C-alpha positions, -999 to 999 in steps of 0.1 A, spaced: -315 655 752 -323 673 719 -285 673 711 -281 637 719 -310 627 694 -294 649 670 -260 632 673 -277 597 670 -293 610 638 -262 622 625 -245 588 633 -273 568 618 -272 586 586 -234 584 582 -238 548 590 -263 545 561 -241 563 537 -211 543 546 -230 508 540 -247 522 509 -213 533 492 -197 500 502 -223 479 485 -251 488 462 -241 523 459 -203 516 449 -215 491 423 -241 517 408 -218 549 410 -186 530 399 -206 520 367 -219 555 362 -183 570 365 -169 549 339 -174 546 302 -197 515 306 -226 514 284 -246 495 311 -263 527 321 -299 541 318 -306 574 307 -307 591 342 -273 577 350 -258 589 318 -271 624 323 -255 623 359 -223 611 344 -222 640 320 -231 665 346 -206 652 372 -179 653 343 -187 687 336 -182 698 373 -147 678 373 -136 696 339 -144 731 353 -124 723 385 -96 711 366 -96 741 344 -96 766 372 -65 747 390 -48 746 356 -54 785 352 -38 789 386 -4 778 374 18 747 377 9 718 401 43 707 406 48 722 439 11 720 452 -4 694 475 -41 685 469 -68 669 492 -99 649 473 -122 649 501 -149 623 491 -129 610 461 -154 586 448 -136 566 421 -109 592 414 -124 612 387 -106 640 400 -77 626 417 -64 608 387 -65 639 363 -46 659 389 -19 635 392 -17 633 354 -15 671 354 15 670 377 3 676 412 30 670 438 9 651 461 -28 641 466 -46 630 498 -74 608 484 -102 599 511 -137 585 510 -160 572 536 -162 542 514 -134 516 514 -146 502 482 -143 537 465 -108 542 479 -98 508 465 -112 515 431 -95 548 430 -61 532 437 -69 505 409 -78 531 384 -46 552 393 -24 521 389 -40 511 357 -31 544 345 6 540 353 7 565 378 32 567 407 12 556 439 36 570 460 23 605 451 -10 593 467 -22 590 502 -52 568 504 -74 570 534 -109 556 545 -123 585 565 -156 606 570 -150 644 561 -152 651 599 -120 630 606 -98 645 580 -66 660 590 -35 678 574 -26 708 556 -28 712 517 -24 739 492 -59 732 479 -89 709 493 -116 699 469 -148 683 479 -171 675 450 -205 663 452 -202 653 489 -224 679 506 -255 664 492 -254 642 523 -252 670 547 -283 694 558 -274 732 558 -261 736 594 -238 706 591 -226 715 557 -217 750 570 -197 732 598 -181 712 571 -170 743 551 -153 757 584 -137 724 588 -122 721 553 -112 757 555 -91 748 584 -72 721 563 -63 744 533 -34 770 528 -49 787 498 -80 771 480 -112 755 488 -133 741 460 -168 726 469 -199 717 450 -235 710 464 -270 708 450 -282 743 454 -316 753 471 -340 768 447 -379 767 448 -377 746 417 -355 720 429 -372 719 464 -406 711 443 -387 686 422 -372 669 452 -408 670 470 -421 650 440 -393 628 437 -381 639 404 -347 654 415 -334 622 429 -353 594 413 -357 557 419 -330 541 435 -310 573 436 -329 580 467 -313 552 487 -296 579 510 -310 611 520 -304 641 496 -301 675 509 -300 708 488 -282 738 505 -286 776 502 -255 791 487 -256 821 507 -249 800 539 -219 784 521 -203 816 511 -209 836 543 -193 806 561 -162 806 540 -157 844 542 -160 840 582 -130 819 579 -111 844 556 -119 830 523 -132 848 492 -152 832 463 -134 838 429 -152 812 407 -187 803 407 -208 782 383 -238 760 381 -236 729 362 -271 708 352 -283 680 334 -313 662 337 -314 649 373 -280 666 381 -276 699 396 -244 711 410 -232 746 421 -195 748 423 -176 775 440 -137 781 445 -127 800 475 -93 817 479 -78 826 513 -74 863 518 -39 872 530 
């Protein structure tokens, strides 16, 4: 009975996230992850923080060598903030996936507007649990905020099973300060609290990846007002 209730809760939360990012959430985050001036101070700070996360990931990938023969999976692509630069940098192929059809469509629109060859992309509307395939590198940025600790660790296992060499994830890290801010509503203010937001213990994420044969090779914390993101790159141990 307990497991049934837990599964029902997970299903309800997933439906809530999907509905949000196909409606009000899509409009809000599409605007944040653009060059629009129609954003408030909080949204602008989130934009800055997220872009720093994307830039750090792109730097790590570039330092690892040519992208020409590498396949990537952008799990939870949003509006293509990562996928499009990867294609511009020469990635052989990019699997683009998001639970929101609106987000996937916007990524495709932006890629086309950049003049990129859409044949190098595979566009899929899917939750993380349903992702399949095998890729050189799997990247999942700012998605784990929708997963509590145990579910996030299970997702790390799943994503490790999809990647041949590297896994890069980001999440809001648990700290006493962030727990306090979340408790008083200052970490995810106003309408940003439309869906549940979880902070995660870094040790659990790292230990889970290690149990799957991956070691952390890069680790950084990006923060701006109202944006906190721990970014970790794992490499498979051969």
